C-alpha positions in Angstrom: -175.8 279.6 28.4 -172.9 281.9 29.1 -175.0 283.6 31.8 -175.5 280.3 33.6 -171.7 279.7 33.5 -171.1 283.2 35.0 -173.7 282.5 37.7 -172.0 279.2 38.6 -168.6 280.9 38.8 -170.1 283.7 41.0 -171.6 281.2 43.3 -168.5 279.1 43.6 -166.5 282.4 44.2 -168.9 283.3 47.0 -168.4 279.8 48.6 -164.5 280.3 49.0 -163.5 281.4 52.4 -162.0 285.0 52.5 -158.5 283.7 53.8 -158.1 281.5 50.4 -159.2 284.1 47.9 -155.6 285.5 47.5 -154.3 281.8 46.9 -157.0 281.2 44.3 -156.3 284.5 42.5 -152.6 283.7 42.5 -153.1 280.3 41.0 -155.5 281.8 38.2 -152.9 284.6 37.6 -150.1 282.2 37.2 -152.1 280.0 34.7 -153.0 282.9 32.6 -149.4 284.0 32.5 -148.2 280.5 31.5 -151.0 280.3 28.8 -150.1 283.8 27.4 -146.4 283.4 27.4 -146.4 279.8 26.2 -144.5 278.5 29.3 -146.3 275.4 29.8 -143.8 273.4 27.7 -141.3 273.9 30.3 -143.3 271.4 32.6 -144.8 269.2 30.0 -142.0 268.3 27.9 -139.9 266.6 30.4 -142.9 264.7 31.4 -143.5 263.6 27.9 -140.0 262.5 27.2 -139.1 260.9 30.5 -142.1 259.8 32.2 -143.5 258.6 28.9 -140.7 256.3 28.4 -141.0 254.9 31.9 -144.9 254.5 31.5 -144.2 252.8 28.0 -141.7 250.3 29.7 -144.4 249.5 32.4 -147.1 249.0 29.7 -149.0 252.2 30.5 -150.2 254.2 27.6 -149.9 258.0 28.0 -153.0 259.8 26.7 -152.4 262.6 24.4 -152.9 266.1 25.7 -154.7 268.5 23.3 -153.6 272.0 23.9 -155.6 275.0 22.6 -154.4 276.5 19.3 -152.9 279.5 20.9 -150.5 277.1 22.8 -149.3 275.7 19.4 -148.1 279.2 18.6 -144.3 279.3 18.4 -142.8 281.2 21.4 -140.5 283.4 19.2 -143.6 285.4 17.9 -144.0 283.6 14.5 -147.6 284.2 13.3 -147.6 280.9 11.5 -150.0 278.3 13.2 -149.8 274.6 13.1 -152.4 273.5 10.5 -153.6 270.5 12.4 -153.4 270.7 16.1 -154.2 267.0 16.5 -151.5 266.0 14.0 -149.1 263.4 15.5 -145.4 264.2 15.7 -143.2 262.7 12.9 -141.7 259.3 14.0 -138.3 259.3 15.5 -135.2 258.5 13.4 -133.4 255.1 13.7 -130.9 256.8 15.8 -133.5 258.4 18.2 -135.2 254.9 18.6 -131.8 253.1 19.5 -131.3 255.8 22.2 -134.7 255.4 23.5 -134.4 251.7 23.8 -131.1 252.1 25.7 -132.8 254.6 28.0 -135.6 252.1 28.6 -133.2 249.3 29.3 -131.6 251.6 31.9 -134.9 252.2 33.5 -135.7 248.4 33.4 -132.5 247.6 35.1 -133.4 250.0 37.9 -136.9 248.8 38.6 -135.6 247.7 42.1 -135.7 251.5 42.9 -132.0 251.9 43.3 -130.2 254.6 41.4 -127.2 253.1 39.6 -125.3 256.3 39.9 -125.9 256.7 43.7 -125.8 253.0 44.4 -123.4 251.5 42.0 -122.9 247.7 42.0 -119.8 246.5 43.7 -116.9 245.6 41.5 -116.2 242.0 42.3 -112.7 241.4 43.7 -110.7 239.2 41.4 -108.7 238.0 44.4 -111.8 236.9 46.3 -113.5 235.2 43.3 -110.4 233.6 42.1 -110.4 229.8 43.0 -108.4 229.0 46.1 -105.1 227.3 45.3 -105.2 223.7 46.0 -103.4 222.5 49.0 -100.3 220.6 48.2 -100.6 216.9 48.5 -98.7 215.7 51.6 -95.6 213.8 50.8 -96.1 210.1 51.3 -94.5 208.9 54.4 -91.6 206.4 53.7 -92.5 202.9 54.3 -90.6 201.5 57.5 -87.5 199.5 56.7 -88.1 195.9 57.1 -84.8 194.1 57.4 -84.4 190.8 55.4 -81.4 188.5 54.9 -79.5 189.1 51.7 -76.6 187.6 49.9 -73.4 189.5 49.8 -69.9 189.3 48.6 -66.7 189.1 50.5 -66.3 193.0 50.7 -69.3 193.0 53.1 -67.1 192.0 55.8 -64.3 194.6 55.3 -65.7 196.7 58.1 -66.7 193.7 60.4 -65.2 192.5 63.6 -65.4 188.8 64.9 -65.6 188.2 68.6 -65.3 184.7 70.1 -63.5 181.7 71.4 -61.5 178.9 69.7 -64.0 178.3 67.1 -63.7 181.9 65.9 -60.0 181.5 65.9 -60.5 178.7 63.4 -62.6 181.1 61.2 -59.5 183.5 61.4 -56.9 180.8 60.7 -58.7 179.0 57.8 -60.8 181.5 55.9 -60.0 184.4 53.7 -61.7 186.8 56.0 -58.4 187.1 58.0 -57.1 189.5 55.1 -60.0 192.0 55.4 -61.8 191.6 58.8 -60.9 192.3 62.3 -60.7 189.4 64.9 -60.9 189.7 68.6 -60.8 186.0 69.5 -58.8 183.6 71.8 -58.8 180.0 72.8 -60.7 179.4 76.1 -62.4 182.8 76.0 -65.7 182.8 78.0 -68.4 185.3 78.5 -67.1 185.9 82.1 -63.8 187.0 80.9 -64.9 188.7 77.6 -64.1 192.3 78.9 -61.3 191.6 81.2 -58.9 189.2 79.4 -56.3 191.1 77.4 -56.3 189.1 74.0 -56.3 191.8 71.4 -53.0 192.5 69.8 -52.1 196.2 68.9 -50.0 196.7 65.8 -46.7 198.4 66.7 -47.1 197.4 70.5 -45.9 194.4 72.4 -48.7 194.2 75.0 -52.3 193.4 74.4 -55.5 195.1 75.3 -59.0 194.0 76.4 -61.9 193.6 74.0 -63.7 196.4 75.6 -60.9 198.7 75.1 -60.4 197.7 71.5 -64.1 198.3 70.8 -64.0 201.8 72.4 -61.2 202.7 70.2 -62.4 201.4 67.0 -65.9 201.6 65.2 -67.2 198.9 63.0 -70.4 198.4 60.9 -70.9 194.7 61.7 -70.2 192.8 64.9 -70.2 188.9 64.7 -70.3 187.4 68.2 -70.0 183.7 69.1 -69.4 182.4 72.5 -70.4 179.8 75.0 -68.9 176.4 74.5 -66.5 177.1 77.4 -69.4 177.9 79.7 -70.8 174.3 79.4 -70.9 172.7 82.7 -70.3 175.9 84.8 -73.1 177.8 86.4 -76.7 177.6 85.3 -78.5 178.5 82.0 -79.9 181.4 83.6 -76.6 182.8 85.0 -75.0 182.1 81.6 -77.8 184.0 79.7 -77.7 187.0 82.1 -74.0 187.4 81.6 -74.4 186.9 77.8 -77.2 189.7 77.8 -75.0 192.0 79.8 -72.2 191.5 77.2 -74.5 192.2 74.2 -75.6 195.4 75.8 -72.2 196.6 76.5 -71.3 195.9 72.9 -74.2 197.9 71.7 -73.0 200.8 73.8 -69.4 200.6 72.4 -70.7 200.1 68.8 -73.9 202.1 68.5 -74.1 202.1 64.8 -73.2 198.5 64.0 -75.4 195.6 63.0 -74.7 193.0 65.8 -75.1 189.3 64.7 -75.5 186.8 67.6 -74.4 183.5 66.2 -75.8 180.4 68.0 -73.4 178.2 69.8 -72.2 175.5 67.3 -73.3 172.0 68.2 -70.8 169.1 68.8 -70.8 165.8 67.1 -73.3 163.2 68.2 -70.3 161.0 69.5 -69.0 163.9 71.5 -72.5 164.8 72.9 -72.9 161.2 74.0 -69.6 161.1 75.8 -71.5 161.6 79.1 -69.9 164.9 80.4 -71.3 168.4 80.7 -71.0 169.1 76.8 -74.3 168.1 75.2 -76.3 169.1 72.3 -79.3 169.4 74.4 -77.6 171.8 76.7 -76.4 173.8 73.8 -79.9 174.0 72.3 -81.3 175.3 75.4 -78.6 178.2 75.6 -79.3 178.9 72.0 -82.9 179.6 72.6 -82.1 182.1 75.2 -79.6 183.8 72.9 -82.1 184.1 70.2 -84.6 185.7 72.5 -82.0 188.6 72.8 -82.3 189.6 69.2 -84.7 192.4 68.3 -84.4 192.0 64.6 -83.7 195.7 64.1 -80.1 196.1 65.2 -79.4 192.7 66.7 -80.0 189.5 64.7 -79.7 185.8 65.5 -77.9 183.5 63.2 -78.6 179.8 63.5 -75.1 178.8 62.2 -75.9 175.0 63.0 -78.0 175.0 59.7 -74.8 175.0 57.8 -72.8 172.4 59.5 -75.0 170.0 61.3 -76.8 166.8 60.1 -80.4 165.7 60.1 -80.2 164.9 63.8 -79.0 168.4 64.8 -75.5 167.4 65.6 -72.3 168.5 64.1 -71.4 166.5 60.9 -68.9 163.8 61.9 -66.9 164.4 58.7 -66.7 168.2 59.5 -64.8 167.7 62.7 -61.8 165.9 63.9 -62.4 166.4 67.8 -66.1 166.6 67.7 -66.0 170.3 68.5 -64.1 172.4 66.1 -64.5 172.5 62.2 -61.8 171.1 60.1 -60.1 173.7 57.9 -61.7 172.7 54.6 -65.2 173.2 56.1 -64.7 176.5 57.6 -65.9 178.0 54.3 -69.4 176.4 55.0 -69.6 178.7 58.0 -68.4 181.6 55.9 -71.1 180.9 53.0 -73.8 181.0 55.6 -72.8 184.4 56.8 -72.6 185.7 53.2 -76.3 184.4 52.6 -77.7 185.9 55.8 -76.5 189.6 55.7 -78.5 192.6 56.5 -78.0 195.8 54.4 -79.1 199.1 55.9 -80.9 201.5 53.5 
């Protein structure tokens, strides 16, 4: 048997090319040296410890390697041999097991093939992951101011000016407003002479000035304007309204911050309207429609003063007037109360 083995080795040796015989001898010599010196454990131990754990995690059982009895001899020269070469190693302690499980966990986490030391996971930026701050809610836009008529006291007229003809003179003479309000009024004043007639008295001076000059020198919060009875029978409705609109525009320029009230021309009594001359309630009503159209309901407002002093037929109440045109002293307050109940208050 041994002879056959030697013959096989001899024939194998003869079949090796001459240029490779040196390499084969070198490998054989290395194996003999590792076997004699017991140096195989330098290569087998890491494979057992590291590779075994990886294979175990992957479900691959590592076969046991049986070494010759001389391999089990201690490298330090101890003559004592291991009694049973096939005896299993003692079970690892609980501490060793926990370490091994941790190592296996590390291997499992690295199944993707990336080395956690060479390719560490990026640390999330807390600034990037933090929730974005909600955008502040836009402040609600203030609702537009809608002017409405309100009721006020006498103090509302403290910074008001009244401009007009003889009817406004009656308001000055017979109401309490003369004590607090300003009046630029004159008997016979018309829209055509409004800014040229010198009717305004200046305290401390003998002479008078025009309404235009007085308005340019003094500012008011409210302007009450009534004029037109003296224009009845002169010119046309269109010419009157054109001059009236021009006057209102000039007042707005001189009093830019004031609320301007356009008071309708007060009607006359039914008897006076039927007299047959140029002063009629029909003519007054037509002019009042044109005056009303000049109001923008923002800074210029129309006041239908006739609601306070006229009867069911739209004529000035006979008992309120002596001449059919002007209010009696005791009824002037009806006009004043109407103004108090139809006031605009700016926000």
